[in-house]
C-alpha positions in Angstrom: 0.0 0.0 0.0 1.3 3.5 -0.7 1.9 5.8 2.2 -1.1 8.0 2.9 0.9 10.5 5.0 4.4 11.2 6.0 5.0 9.1 9.2 8.2 10.9 9.8 6.6 14.4 9.9 7.0 16.2 13.2 4.3 16.0 15.9 2.0 18.9 16.6 0.3 19.6 19.9 -3.4 19.6 19.7 -6.3 20.2 22.1 -9.0 17.6 22.3 -12.1 17.1 24.3 -12.4 13.6 25.7 -14.8 12.0 28.2 -13.0 12.6 31.5 -13.8 9.1 32.9 -12.6 7.4 29.8 -9.4 9.5 29.9 -8.7 8.7 33.5 -9.2 4.9 32.9 -6.9 5.1 29.9 -4.2 6.9 31.8 -4.6 4.5 34.8 -4.0 1.6 32.3 -1.0 3.4 30.9 -2.5 3.6 27.4 -0.5 5.9 25.1 -3.3 8.2 24.1 -1.4 10.0 21.4 -0.4 6.7 19.7 -3.8 5.2 20.1 -5.4 8.3 18.5 -2.9 8.3 15.6 -3.6 4.7 14.8 -7.3 5.1 15.0 -7.2 8.3 12.9 -5.0 6.6 10.3 -7.6 3.9 9.9 -10.4 6.5 9.5 -8.3 8.4 6.9 -7.7 5.2 5.0 -11.4 4.3 5.1 -12.5 7.8 4.0 -9.9 7.9 1.2 -11.1 4.5 -0.1 -14.7 5.6 0.0 -13.8 8.8 -1.9 -11.8 6.9 -4.5 -14.6 4.4 -5.0 -17.2 7.2 -5.4 -14.9 9.1 -7.9 -14.3 6.0 -9.9 -17.8 4.5 -9.6 -18.8 5.2 -13.2 -15.5 3.8 -14.7 -15.8 0.7 -12.6 -19.4 0.1 -13.7 -18.5 0.7 -17.4 -15.6 -1.8 -17.0 -17.7 -4.4 -15.3 -20.4 -4.1 -17.9 -17.8 -4.5 -20.7 -16.5 -7.7 -19.1 -20.1 -9.0 -18.6 -20.9 -8.3 -22.3 -17.5 -9.3 -23.9 -15.7 -11.4 -21.3 -12.0 -11.1 -20.4 -9.3 -10.9 -23.1 -7.8 -14.1 -21.6 -11.0 -16.1 -21.6 -9.9 -18.1 -24.7 -6.4 -18.7 -23.3 -7.4 -20.2 -19.9 -7.4 -23.9 -19.4 -9.4 -24.0 -16.2 
């Protein structure tokens, strides 16, 4: 998979609003909140980028699938299975 962002980019301090009880429990359990957020945010970015790509390419994918349905694959005659 291609990199979706520069993982070596410097960190930036950010203010967040988090449920205080959840934050306390996470801290008590020694959960690295910054790392946890980064991993979760990365997964959300990947998901949203995939959805955006699929939407932007929906028409082309449908045209291609219809062409294959109507005419088959170029290798259909070459396959032995």
